[in-house]
C-alpha positions as CSV (number, residue, x, y, z in Angstrom):
1,M,-0.9,24.1,-5.4
2,S,-1.7,27.1,-7.6
3,K,-0.9,29.5,-4.8
4,L,2.3,29.8,-2.9
5,I,2.9,27.2,-0.2
6,K,2.8,28.7,3.2
7,N,1.1,26.2,5.5
8,I,2.5,22.7,6.0
9,L,0.7,19.9,7.8
10,V,2.9,17.3,9.5
11,P,1.0,14.3,11.1
12,T,2.9,12.9,14.0
13,D,2.8,9.9,16.3
14,F,6.1,11.2,17.9
15,S,8.1,8.3,16.3
16,D,11.5,8.6,14.6
17,H,9.8,8.6,11.2
18,S,7.6,11.5,12.3
19,E,10.7,13.4,13.4
20,Y,12.2,12.8,9.9
21,A,9.1,14.4,8.4
22,L,9.1,17.3,10.8
23,Q,12.8,18.1,10.1
24,A,12.1,18.0,6.4
25,A,9.1,20.3,6.8
26,I,11.2,22.8,8.8
27,K,13.9,22.9,6.1
28,F,11.2,23.3,3.5
29,A,9.4,26.0,5.5
30,R,12.7,28.0,5.8
31,K,12.9,28.2,2.0
32,I,9.3,29.5,1.6
33,S,8.9,31.4,4.9
34,G,6.1,29.1,5.9
35,Q,4.7,27.7,9.1
36,I,4.0,24.2,10.3
37,Y,0.9,22.5,11.8
38,L,2.0,19.5,13.8
39,Y,-1.0,17.2,14.1
40,H,-1.5,14.2,16.5
41,R,-4.5,11.8,16.5
42,I,-5.6,10.9,20.0
43,H,-8.7,8.9,21.2
44,L,-10.7,11.0,23.6
45,H,-14.3,11.5,24.4
46,P,-16.3,12.9,21.4
47,D,-17.3,15.9,23.5
48,W,-13.8,16.4,25.1
49,N,-13.3,19.8,23.5
50,I,-16.4,21.2,25.1
51,F,-15.9,19.6,28.5
52,T,-15.3,21.8,31.5
53,D,-12.3,21.2,33.7
54,E,-14.6,19.6,36.2
55,E,-16.0,17.2,33.6
56,K,-12.6,16.2,32.5
57,E,-11.6,15.4,36.0
58,C,-14.3,12.7,35.9
59,H,-12.3,10.9,33.2
60,P,-8.8,10.6,34.8
61,N,-7.5,8.1,32.2
62,L,-8.3,10.4,29.3
63,L,-7.0,13.4,31.2
64,K,-3.7,11.6,31.8
65,K,-3.5,10.7,28.1
66,E,-4.1,14.3,27.0
67,Q,-1.4,15.5,29.4
68,A,1.1,13.0,28.2
69,M,0.4,14.1,24.6
70,M,0.9,17.7,25.5
71,E,4.2,16.9,27.1
72,E,5.3,15.2,23.8
73,F,4.2,18.3,21.9
74,N,6.2,20.6,24.3
75,K,9.3,18.4,23.8
76,V,9.1,18.7,20.1
77,I,8.5,22.5,20.1
78,E,11.4,23.0,22.6
79,R,13.8,20.9,20.5
80,N,13.0,23.1,17.5
81,M,12.5,26.5,19.2
82,H,15.6,27.9,17.5
83,S,14.6,26.7,14.0
84,G,13.0,30.1,13.2
85,I,9.8,28.3,12.1
86,R,6.4,28.7,13.8
87,I,5.2,25.2,14.9
88,N,1.5,25.0,15.8
89,S,0.4,21.9,17.8
90,I,-3.1,20.6,17.0
91,Y,-4.9,17.3,17.9
92,S,-8.2,15.6,17.5
93,S,-9.8,12.2,17.9
94,G,-10.8,10.0,15.0
95,D,-8.9,8.3,12.2
96,L,-6.3,10.3,10.2
97,M,-7.9,9.2,6.9
98,D,-11.2,10.7,8.1
99,R,-9.6,13.9,9.3
100,A,-7.1,14.6,6.5
101,E,-9.4,16.6,4.2
102,Q,-10.9,18.5,7.1
103,L,-7.5,19.5,8.4
104,V,-6.4,20.7,4.9
105,D,-9.5,22.8,4.6
106,K,-9.6,24.1,8.1
107,F,-6.0,25.3,8.3
108,D,-5.6,26.2,4.6
109,I,-2.9,23.6,4.2
110,D,-0.7,23.8,1.0
111,L,1.5,20.8,1.6
112,V,1.4,17.6,3.8
113,V,4.7,16.1,4.9
114,M,4.6,12.6,6.3
115,G,7.1,10.1,7.6
116,S,6.6,6.6,6.3
117,E,8.1,3.1,6.8
118,G,6.6,2.1,3.4
119,A,4.6,-1.0,2.8
120,D,5.4,-4.4,1.2
121,G,3.8,-7.7,0.5
122,M,0.5,-8.5,2.3
123,K,0.7,-5.2,4.2
124,E,0.7,-3.3,1.0
125,M,-2.1,-5.3,-0.5
126,F,-4.5,-4.9,2.4
127,L,-3.4,-1.7,4.1
128,G,-0.9,0.3,2.1
129,S,1.1,3.1,3.9
130,N,-0.7,5.9,5.6
131,A,1.3,8.3,3.5
132,Q,0.0,6.7,0.3
133,K,-3.5,6.7,1.6
134,V,-3.4,10.4,2.6
135,S,-2.2,11.2,-0.9
136,N,-5.3,9.5,-2.2
137,I,-7.5,11.7,-0.1
138,V,-6.2,15.3,-0.1
139,D,-6.0,17.6,-3.1
140,V,-2.6,19.1,-2.1
141,P,0.9,17.7,-2.6
142,V,2.1,15.1,-0.1
143,L,5.8,14.8,0.6
144,I,6.8,11.3,1.9
145,I,10.0,11.0,3.9
146,K,11.5,7.7,5.0
147,H,14.9,8.6,6.3
148,P,16.7,11.7,7.7
149,I,17.3,13.9,4.7
150,G,20.4,16.0,5.6
151,D,20.4,19.5,4.0
152,F,17.5,18.9,1.7
153,Y,19.1,20.8,-1.2
154,L,16.8,19.4,-4.0
155,K,19.5,20.0,-6.6
156,D,18.2,17.3,-8.9
157,V,14.5,16.5,-9.0
158,V,12.9,13.8,-11.2
159,F,9.4,14.3,-12.6
160,A,8.2,10.8,-13.7
161,S,5.0,10.8,-15.7
162,D,3.1,9.7,-18.8
163,F,3.1,13.4,-19.8
164,N,-0.6,13.7,-20.6
165,E,-2.6,16.9,-20.4
166,D,-3.8,16.2,-16.8
167,A,-0.1,16.4,-15.6
168,K,0.6,19.9,-16.9
169,K,-1.0,21.8,-14.1
170,P,0.8,19.9,-11.3
171,F,4.0,20.2,-13.4
172,T,3.8,24.0,-13.7
173,D,2.9,24.2,-10.0
174,L,6.0,22.1,-9.2
175,I,8.2,24.5,-11.2
176,R,7.0,27.4,-9.1
177,L,7.8,25.5,-6.0
178,L,11.3,24.5,-7.1
179,Q,12.3,28.0,-8.0
180,N,12.9,28.4,-4.3
181,F,15.5,25.6,-4.5
182,G,17.2,26.4,-7.8
183,S,16.7,22.8,-8.9
184,T,17.5,21.0,-12.2
185,L,14.3,19.2,-13.3
186,H,14.6,15.8,-15.0
187,L,11.6,14.7,-17.1
188,L,11.5,10.9,-17.0
189,Y,9.4,8.5,-19.0
190,I,9.8,4.7,-18.7
191,A,8.9,2.5,-21.6
192,S,7.8,-0.9,-20.3
193,V,8.8,-4.1,-21.9
194,K,5.7,-4.0,-24.0
195,E,6.7,-0.8,-25.7
196,F,10.5,-1.6,-25.8
197,V,11.4,2.0,-26.8
198,V,10.1,5.4,-26.1
199,Q,7.7,6.3,-28.9
200,E,8.0,9.5,-31.0
201,E,4.6,10.6,-29.8
202,T,5.7,10.4,-26.2
203,L,8.9,12.4,-26.9
204,A,6.8,15.1,-28.5
205,K,4.7,15.3,-25.4
206,M,7.8,15.5,-23.2
207,K,9.1,18.4,-25.3
208,E,5.9,20.2,-24.7
209,F,6.5,19.9,-20.9
210,E,10.1,21.0,-21.4
211,K,8.8,24.3,-23.0
212,L,6.8,24.9,-19.8
213,C,9.9,24.6,-17.8
214,W,11.3,28.1,-18.7
215,A,12.3,29.0,-15.1
216,L,14.6,26.0,-14.4
217,P,17.1,23.9,-16.2
218,C,15.2,20.9,-17.6
219,E,16.4,17.6,-19.2
220,I,14.5,14.9,-21.0
221,H,15.2,11.2,-20.2
222,G,13.5,8.3,-21.9
223,K,14.3,4.8,-20.6
224,A,13.1,1.3,-21.2
225,D,12.8,-1.3,-18.4
226,Q,10.9,-4.5,-17.4
227,S,8.3,-2.3,-15.8
228,V,7.6,1.3,-15.1
229,E,8.2,0.9,-11.4
230,M,11.5,-0.9,-11.9
231,G,12.6,1.7,-14.4
232,V,12.0,4.6,-12.0
233,Q,13.7,2.8,-9.2
234,H,16.8,2.1,-11.4
235,Y,16.9,5.7,-12.6
236,M,16.6,7.1,-9.0
237,T,19.4,4.8,-7.8
238,N,21.8,5.5,-10.7
239,S,21.1,9.3,-10.9
240,R,21.2,9.9,-7.1
241,A,18.5,12.5,-7.5
242,D,17.2,14.2,-4.4
243,L,13.5,13.9,-5.0
244,L,11.0,11.9,-7.1
245,C,7.8,13.6,-8.1
246,V,4.8,11.7,-9.4
247,V,1.3,12.8,-10.4
248,H,-1.4,10.9,-8.5
249,H,-4.9,10.5,-9.7
250,Q,-7.6,10.3,-7.1
251,K,-9.9,8.6,-9.5
252,G,-9.7,6.9,-12.8
253,P,-8.5,3.7,-14.4
254,F,-5.6,2.0,-12.6
255,E,-4.2,0.5,-15.8
256,K,-2.9,3.9,-16.9
257,I,0.8,4.5,-16.4
258,F,1.4,6.6,-13.2
259,R,-2.3,6.4,-12.2
260,G,-3.2,4.6,-9.0
261,S,-1.2,1.4,-8.8
262,V,2.1,2.6,-10.1
263,S,2.3,5.8,-8.1
264,A,1.2,3.9,-5.0
265,K,4.0,1.3,-5.5
266,L,6.6,4.1,-5.9
267,I,5.4,5.8,-2.7
268,N,5.5,2.5,-0.8
269,H,8.7,1.1,-2.1
270,L,11.2,3.9,-2.9
271,E,13.6,4.9,-0.1
272,C,14.1,8.4,-1.5
273,P,11.7,11.3,-0.7
274,V,8.7,11.2,-3.0
275,L,6.4,14.2,-3.7
276,S,2.9,13.1,-4.8
277,L,1.1,15.8,-6.8
278,P,-2.6,15.8,-7.3
279,A,-3.5,15.5,-11.0
280,D,-5.6,18.1,-12.8
281,E,-8.9,16.2,-12.6
282,R,-10.6,18.7,-14.8
283,E,-8.5,17.4,-17.7
284,F,-9.1,13.9,-16.6
285,E,-12.8,14.3,-16.7
286,K,-12.7,15.5,-20.3
287,K,-11.4,12.1,-21.4
């Protein structure tokens, strides 16, 4: 996210949750003068894109499926034709998890916005949410939306982290992004029951991040709770903040705070919008 966000990818299955994501993306795009790539996964013949019209006629069921999909695309575009945002419809066969990186590279995507119903219990253990899986794969921010978001002001944004070096780049990128919204940024660290209190070393690291936040109002919050996940959930509920931001590591030890398991749980469980930011893996590799 070192460059300005201009191209937004919105995967869709034309469900209500996909519509929530699209509306969020439209409101986001208005702030940044961006455009949207609306992507749908469809199972067609591997050579469908190079078939002639005559060859497609030999596969009436697939042709009917493609036509039905295009009708859905047209409905979405017509509903949003007065939004002022360019919406490009794209589709392909294959699994979204296999296509995510390719789509980001091919269309120079800067942000992915996904609708999600979350994941709990056995579903979370074995499957997880698609949004959480995509955030594992791509190296751009992923915004997860679970409900209609209204005006999407982003007045108060929470950055929950362990405030290590590999979170600095995503943090400074986030500041650049939030300048479009005039947000107040809340730096949040949760001390687990093992720590009991926020250590002086952690407060010192948080103050380093505060110095990086020259462009926006910034506040430091250190809390203690039974677990990191519960602490973040309690803070988001009590503060009524508009957005939670977490740094997601695509590789590395899961026992680290806000690496792997904790960020995945927050993406799956929280009802508020969550922005998953890719960590600076160059810093991670130094450790």
